[in-house]
TITIVEX-995779 format. One record per residue (C-alpha): residue number from 1; residue in one letter; x, y, z; chain. Coordinates in nm, 3 decimals, always signed. Each point is the difference from the previous one (the first is absolute). Layout:
   nr  rest        u        v        w  kette
  NUM     a        X        Y        Z      A
...
***
This chain:
   nr  rest        u        v        w  kette
    1     m   +1.309  +11.625   +3.051      A
    2     p   +0.138   +0.395   +0.051      A
    3     e   -0.136   +0.177   +0.294      A
    4     s   -0.072   +0.329   -0.116      A
    5     d   -0.137   +0.112   -0.304      A
    6     d   +0.358   +0.201   -0.094      A
    7     l   +0.144   -0.363   +0.017      A
    8     l   -0.236   -0.177   -0.152      A
    9     v   +0.044   +0.251   -0.333      A
   10     e   +0.385   +0.002   +0.060      A
   11     y   +0.027   -0.335   -0.059      A
   12     a   -0.312   -0.120   -0.220      A
   13     e   +0.200   -0.058   -0.275      A
   14     i   +0.206   -0.248   +0.140      A
   15     i   -0.320   -0.162   +0.220      A
   16     e   -0.122   -0.009   -0.356      A
   17     e   +0.285   -0.156   -0.163      A
   18     e   +0.011   -0.266   +0.289      A
   19     f   -0.305   -0.099   -0.023      A
   20     e   +0.004   -0.036   -0.370      A
   21     i   +0.321   -0.229   +0.007      A
   22     y   -0.186   -0.181   +0.249      A
   23     f   -0.352   -0.052   -0.229      A
   24     k   +0.215   -0.114   -0.297      A
   25     e   +0.188   -0.246   +0.218      A
   26     i   -0.298   -0.135   +0.144      A
   27     t   -0.164   -0.043   -0.337      A
   28     m   +0.300   -0.182   -0.151      A
   29     y   +0.007   -0.215   +0.303      A
   30     f   -0.392   -0.097   -0.022      A
   31     d   +0.085   -0.030   -0.413      A
   32     c   +0.302   -0.236   +0.076      A
   33     m   -0.242   -0.198   +0.271      A
   34     d   -0.257   -0.051   -0.280      A
   35     r   +0.206   -0.149   -0.245      A
   36     s   +0.165   -0.232   +0.271      A
   37     r   -0.364   -0.069   +0.058      A
   38     h   -0.090   -0.066   -0.346      A
   39     e   +0.306   -0.171   -0.056      A
   40     a   -0.083   -0.223   +0.320      A
   41     f   -0.366   -0.017   -0.126      A
   42     l   +0.091   -0.160   -0.326      A
   43     l   +0.237   -0.288   +0.128      A
   44     a   -0.263   -0.110   +0.242      A
   45     q   -0.241   -0.006   -0.316      A
   46     r   +0.311   -0.224   -0.235      A
   47     r   +0.064   -0.221   +0.317      A
   48     t   -0.364   -0.063   +0.085      A
   49     g   -0.066   -0.107   -0.380      A
   50     a   +0.299   -0.227   +0.002      A
   51     y   -0.124   -0.165   +0.319      A
   52     q   -0.327   -0.044   -0.148      A
   53     d   +0.221   -0.192   -0.285      A
   54     f   +0.117   -0.220   +0.226      A
   55     l   -0.304   -0.089   +0.169      A
   56     h   -0.192   -0.068   -0.303      A
   57     r   +0.342   -0.216   -0.123      A
   58     l   -0.021   -0.169   +0.363      A
   59     e   -0.377   -0.073   -0.025      A
   60     v   +0.022   -0.133   -0.382      A
   61     a   +0.315   -0.238   +0.097      A
   62     r   -0.168   -0.114   +0.321      A
   63     r   -0.292   -0.127   -0.217      A
   64     t   +0.215   -0.118   -0.291      A
   65     s   +0.184   -0.205   +0.280      A
   66     g   -0.287   -0.162   +0.155      A
   67     q   -0.157   -0.108   -0.323      A
   68     r   +0.335   -0.177   -0.033      A
   69     e   -0.022   -0.176   +0.292      A
   70     e   -0.350   -0.155   -0.030      A
***
């Protein structure tokens, strides 16, 4: 931050451009992180569903296997 008002006025355009670039880039970064989070969440949902299917199938298989032994 410039120390005097004269320097502030003199460098205002450069400072404004720098802040605009910063906010544009940080917004793009957050958007990327949001997309990554969403992709990871969808993957976790699919994996959880597959695991639930596995557990259900295992339960049925164990019941069926136990009935054959009797």
